[in-house]
C-alpha positions as CSV (number, residue, x, y, z in Angstrom):
1,M,109.8,169.8,70.5
2,T,111.7,167.5,68.1
3,D,115.0,168.8,66.9
4,S,115.3,169.4,63.1
5,F,117.3,167.0,60.9
6,H,118.6,166.8,57.4
7,L,116.9,164.8,54.6
8,P,118.2,162.9,51.7
9,K,117.6,164.7,48.3
10,I,117.0,161.6,46.2
11,S,114.9,158.4,46.1
12,L,115.9,155.4,48.2
13,E,117.1,153.6,45.0
14,G,119.4,156.5,44.2
15,L,120.6,156.8,47.8
16,E,121.4,153.1,47.8
17,K,123.5,153.5,44.7
18,I,125.5,156.3,46.4
19,I,126.1,154.1,49.5
20,I,127.2,151.2,47.3
21,A,129.6,153.5,45.5
22,Y,131.1,154.7,48.7
23,S,131.6,151.1,49.9
24,H,133.6,150.4,46.7
25,V,136.0,153.2,47.4
26,P,136.8,153.3,51.1
27,D,139.8,155.6,51.0
28,N,138.9,159.3,50.2
29,P,136.8,158.9,47.1
30,T,136.4,161.9,44.9
31,L,133.1,163.0,43.6
32,D,134.3,162.2,40.1
33,I,134.9,158.6,41.0
34,L,131.5,158.3,42.8
35,A,129.8,160.0,39.8
36,R,131.3,157.4,37.5
37,L,130.3,154.5,39.7
38,T,126.7,155.7,40.2
39,K,126.3,157.3,36.8
40,M,124.9,160.4,38.6
41,G,126.1,164.0,38.6
42,S,128.5,165.0,41.3
43,A,126.0,167.6,42.6
44,A,123.3,164.9,43.1
45,I,125.8,162.9,45.2
46,S,127.1,165.8,47.3
47,R,123.7,167.1,48.3
48,N,123.0,163.8,50.1
49,N,126.2,163.9,52.1
50,K,124.8,165.7,55.1
51,F,122.1,163.1,55.6
52,L,124.6,160.3,55.2
53,M,126.9,161.9,57.7
54,D,124.0,162.4,60.1
55,I,123.2,158.7,60.2
56,G,126.8,157.5,60.3
57,I,127.2,156.1,56.8
58,I,130.0,158.5,55.8
59,A,132.3,160.7,57.9
60,G,134.9,163.4,57.4
61,G,135.3,167.1,56.5
62,A,136.0,168.2,53.0
63,E,137.1,164.6,52.1
64,K,134.4,162.1,53.0
65,T,135.1,158.4,53.7
66,V,132.7,155.5,54.3
67,T,132.4,154.3,57.8
68,P,132.5,150.6,58.8
69,L,128.7,150.7,59.1
70,G,128.4,152.3,55.7
71,Q,130.6,149.8,54.1
72,K,128.7,146.9,55.6
73,L,125.4,148.5,54.4
74,G,126.8,149.0,51.0
75,H,127.8,145.4,50.6
76,A,124.4,144.2,52.0
77,L,122.5,146.3,49.5
78,E,124.7,145.3,46.6
79,Y,124.4,141.6,47.2
80,A,120.8,141.6,48.4
81,F,121.4,140.4,52.0
82,G,118.1,141.6,53.3
83,A,118.7,140.8,57.0
84,D,122.0,142.6,57.1
85,A,120.7,145.6,55.2
86,Q,117.7,145.9,57.7
87,A,120.1,145.7,60.7
88,C,122.4,148.3,59.2
89,W,119.6,150.7,58.4
90,R,118.2,150.3,61.9
91,K,121.6,151.0,63.5
92,A,122.2,154.0,61.2
93,V,118.8,155.6,61.9
94,S,119.0,154.8,65.6
95,S,122.3,156.7,65.9
96,N,120.4,160.0,65.0
97,S,118.7,161.2,68.1
98,A,116.6,163.8,66.2
99,I,115.1,161.2,63.9
100,M,114.5,158.8,66.8
101,E,112.7,161.6,68.7
102,F,110.6,162.3,65.6
103,I,109.6,158.6,65.4
104,A,108.6,158.6,69.1
105,T,106.2,161.6,68.8
106,E,102.5,160.9,69.4
107,H,101.6,161.7,65.8
108,V,103.8,158.8,64.4
109,K,103.0,156.4,67.3
110,H,99.2,156.7,66.5
111,G,99.8,156.4,62.8
112,M,99.6,158.8,59.8
113,S,98.9,158.5,56.1
114,E,101.9,158.6,53.8
115,K,100.9,162.1,52.6
116,D,100.5,163.5,56.1
117,L,103.7,161.9,57.4
118,S,105.7,163.3,54.5
119,A,104.3,166.8,55.3
120,H,105.1,166.3,59.0
121,I,108.7,165.3,58.1
122,L,109.1,168.5,56.1
123,D,107.7,170.5,59.0
124,V,110.4,169.3,61.5
125,S,113.3,169.0,59.0
126,V,115.7,171.8,58.3
127,H,114.5,172.1,54.7
128,K,111.8,174.1,53.0
129,K,109.3,172.4,50.9
130,H,110.3,171.8,47.2
131,A,110.8,168.9,44.8
132,H,114.0,167.6,46.3
133,T,112.8,167.7,49.9
134,Q,109.5,166.1,49.0
135,T,111.5,163.3,47.4
136,G,113.7,163.2,50.5
137,A,110.8,162.9,52.9
138,R,109.5,159.9,50.9
139,C,113.0,158.4,50.9
140,L,113.2,158.8,54.7
141,I,109.9,157.0,55.0
142,D,111.2,154.2,52.8
143,I,114.3,153.9,55.0
144,L,112.3,153.7,58.2
145,L,110.2,151.0,56.6
146,E,113.3,149.1,55.5
147,S,114.8,149.4,59.0
148,G,111.6,148.1,60.6
149,L,111.3,151.2,62.7
150,L,108.1,152.1,60.8
151,V,105.4,149.6,59.8
152,E,102.4,149.7,57.6
153,D,99.0,149.2,59.3
154,K,96.3,149.1,56.6
155,D,96.5,152.6,55.1
156,M,98.5,154.1,57.9
157,L,102.2,154.3,58.7
158,V,102.9,153.6,62.4
159,A,106.0,153.6,64.6
160,A,107.0,150.0,65.4
161,P,106.9,149.0,69.1
162,A,110.0,150.0,71.0
163,Q,112.8,147.5,70.5
164,S,116.5,147.4,71.5
165,T,118.9,148.3,68.7
166,E,120.9,145.3,69.8
167,Q,117.9,143.1,68.9
168,P,116.8,144.0,65.3
169,A,113.5,142.9,64.0
170,P,113.2,139.4,62.7
171,P,115.2,139.3,59.4
172,T,113.7,138.6,56.0
173,K,114.8,135.4,54.4
174,D,117.9,136.2,52.4
175,Q,120.3,134.2,50.3
176,A,122.4,133.1,53.3
177,Q,119.4,131.5,54.9
178,I,118.3,129.8,51.7
179,F,121.7,128.1,51.5
180,G,121.5,126.9,55.1
181,L,124.0,129.4,56.5
182,Q,123.5,131.4,59.7
183,A,125.4,134.4,60.9
184,E,126.7,134.5,64.5
185,D,124.6,137.5,65.5
186,S,121.4,135.9,64.2
187,A,121.8,132.5,65.9
188,P,119.0,131.5,68.2
189,D,119.3,131.2,71.9
190,T,121.1,127.9,72.4
191,K,121.3,127.9,76.2
192,D,124.8,126.5,75.9
193,N,123.6,123.2,74.7
194,T,124.3,123.6,71.0
195,P,127.7,122.7,69.5
196,Q,129.8,125.8,68.6
197,A,129.8,124.7,65.0
198,A,126.1,125.6,64.7
199,L,126.7,129.1,65.8
200,I,129.1,129.9,63.0
201,G,127.3,128.4,60.2
202,L,129.2,125.1,60.0
203,P,127.3,121.9,59.3
204,L,126.6,119.3,61.9
205,A,126.6,115.6,61.1
206,G,123.3,114.7,59.5
207,Q,122.1,118.3,59.4
208,N,119.4,119.0,56.8
209,T,119.1,122.2,54.8
210,T,116.7,123.6,52.3
211,R,119.4,122.8,49.6
212,P,120.7,119.3,50.6
213,D,122.3,119.0,47.1
214,M,124.6,121.9,47.8
215,P,127.9,121.1,49.6
216,Y,129.1,123.3,52.5
217,I,132.0,125.3,51.3
218,L,134.2,127.6,53.4
219,L,136.0,130.2,51.2
220,N,139.1,132.1,52.2
221,L,139.7,134.8,49.6
222,T,143.0,136.7,49.2
223,L,142.1,139.6,47.0
224,P,144.8,141.2,44.8
225,E,146.0,144.7,45.7
226,T,144.9,146.9,42.8
227,E,143.4,150.4,42.2
228,D,141.4,149.0,39.3
229,L,137.9,148.7,40.8
230,T,136.7,146.5,37.9
231,V,138.9,143.7,39.2
232,Y,137.0,143.6,42.5
233,E,133.7,144.1,40.7
234,K,134.3,141.0,38.5
235,I,135.3,138.9,41.5
236,F,132.2,139.7,43.5
237,R,129.9,139.5,40.5
238,A,131.2,136.0,39.9
239,L,130.6,135.0,43.5
240,R,127.2,136.5,43.4
241,E,126.1,134.7,40.3
242,N,127.9,131.3,40.7
243,L,127.9,130.8,44.5
244,L,124.7,132.5,45.6
245,G,122.8,131.9,42.4
246,L,121.6,135.5,42.2
247,P,120.8,137.0,38.8
248,P,123.5,139.0,37.0
249,L,123.6,142.7,37.9
250,P,122.7,145.1,35.1
């Protein structure tokens, strides 16, 4: 029998806002600070902490702090790095044995409708059925889809074929790929015959990209030490809009 597990108590969009807020305040953030960053009530944030702890996004006792994985996921979500976000979600969910056992059950392997899967999640979770937990079940389904651990097959939701957590599903095309950059951990198998520069995203002589008009730029940023979060926010907003060409954040 599958062990029970906690659920989020909010939509995926709301949960992502909480994770992003935690990533902005890595050192013992208070609920008041998180509430201000997310524009949510402190109760809405705190009731999702058990789930976030269960999947390794935050840690701690009375004072919660974001983990390195949580910080990486928060940044990936904020700046729309789809491949990184998928890999982080996959690693987070895979760290929870109860959720992984649930995905491996015959019911999920053979496929279920969204309605039936939501009901099944509530049956095995630690929660009773009410509005928050129904939203949480849908949120968990969305997370599993985002991570690639669950896939859509016509009108059914089916567990993805078993895959090593060290080899995440093929990433979606994100902004880094559009600009001809490639992270080390997503580099193809080179069989030791590709120059090292290609493995770290540096251009090779004569290399073509999808944006040949854009120069290759290596930035080393030294950020100011400040407790004013708006300073960092302005810096990263400027990078997002002017370097990556993404639309302004609301």
